[in-house]
C-alpha positions as CSV (number, residue, x, y, z in Angstrom):
1,M,-2.6,-12.5,-3.5
2,N,1.2,-12.2,-3.0
3,K,2.0,-12.1,0.5
4,N,5.5,-11.3,0.3
5,H,5.7,-7.9,2.0
6,T,5.9,-7.3,5.7
7,P,2.6,-8.0,7.0
8,G,0.4,-5.1,8.2
9,P,-0.7,-3.0,9.9
10,W,2.0,-0.6,9.5
11,V,2.1,2.6,11.6
12,Y,3.5,5.8,10.9
13,Y,5.7,7.7,13.4
14,Y,7.6,10.9,13.6
15,E,10.8,10.8,15.1
16,Q,12.0,14.1,16.3
17,I,15.4,13.3,17.0
18,G,17.1,13.2,13.2
19,N,14.0,14.5,12.1
20,Q,13.0,10.9,10.4
21,H,9.3,10.0,9.4
22,I,9.5,6.6,9.9
23,V,7.1,3.4,9.0
24,W,7.2,0.7,11.7
25,S,5.4,-3.1,11.6
26,D,5.7,-4.5,15.1
27,N,9.1,-3.8,16.0
28,S,10.6,-3.8,12.6
29,R,11.4,-0.4,10.6
30,I,9.8,-0.6,6.9
31,V,11.3,2.4,6.0
32,S,12.6,6.1,7.1
33,L,12.4,9.3,5.2
34,S,14.5,12.1,6.1
35,M,12.9,15.8,6.6
36,N,11.9,16.9,3.3
37,D,8.6,18.8,2.0
38,D,6.7,15.2,0.9
39,A,8.5,13.3,3.6
40,E,5.6,12.9,6.0
41,S,2.8,12.2,3.3
42,N,4.9,9.6,1.6
43,A,5.6,7.8,5.0
44,R,1.7,8.2,5.6
45,L,0.7,6.7,2.5
46,I,3.4,3.8,2.7
47,A,2.5,3.1,6.2
48,A,-1.4,2.8,4.7
49,A,-0.2,0.6,2.0
50,P,-1.0,-2.9,3.1
51,D,-4.2,-1.7,4.3
52,L,-4.6,-0.1,0.6
53,L,-3.7,-3.6,-1.5
54,E,-6.0,-5.4,0.5
55,A,-9.2,-3.0,0.2
56,L,-8.3,-2.7,-3.5
57,A,-8.0,-6.3,-3.9
58,V,-11.7,-7.2,-2.2
59,L,-13.1,-4.1,-3.8
60,T,-12.2,-5.5,-7.4
61,E,-13.3,-8.6,-7.2
62,L,-16.6,-7.5,-5.8
63,V,-17.2,-4.9,-8.4
64,S,-16.3,-7.2,-11.4
65,F,-18.3,-10.1,-10.2
66,Q,-21.7,-7.6,-9.5
67,I,-21.2,-4.7,-11.5
68,C,-18.9,-4.7,-14.9
69,D,-17.1,-7.6,-16.2
70,D,-13.1,-7.9,-16.0
71,G,-12.6,-6.0,-19.4
72,H,-13.6,-2.8,-18.0
73,P,-11.3,-0.3,-17.5
74,A,-11.3,0.2,-13.8
75,I,-10.9,-3.3,-13.3
76,I,-8.2,-3.3,-15.7
77,N,-6.2,-0.5,-13.7
78,A,-7.0,-2.1,-10.3
79,R,-5.3,-5.3,-11.3
80,A,-2.4,-3.7,-12.8
81,A,-1.8,-1.7,-9.6
82,I,-2.2,-5.1,-7.6
83,A,0.3,-6.8,-9.6
84,K,2.6,-3.5,-9.7
85,A,2.6,-3.9,-5.6
86,T,2.8,-7.7,-5.4
87,G,5.3,-8.3,-8.4
88,G,2.5,-10.4,-10.1
89,A,1.0,-10.4,-13.1
90,A,-2.0,-7.9,-14.1
């Protein structure tokens, strides 16, 4: 798997001054979202992204090996999502 993103874990933090929803990794700011209706939900989803990507990759390999083949729509969709996240081929 391509690992060109900032390594996790990423964490969500709300900064009251400026009403910013922030995602951090170590001491680096990944993204800041200004206050709007979806900012907190989006920031939490972004913070979970490295963990979700890793879990999807592991589950995809496990399922394609033990339950269904590589041509199953769920496997195809999972690999497409991984490719979208990593910039790789589906």
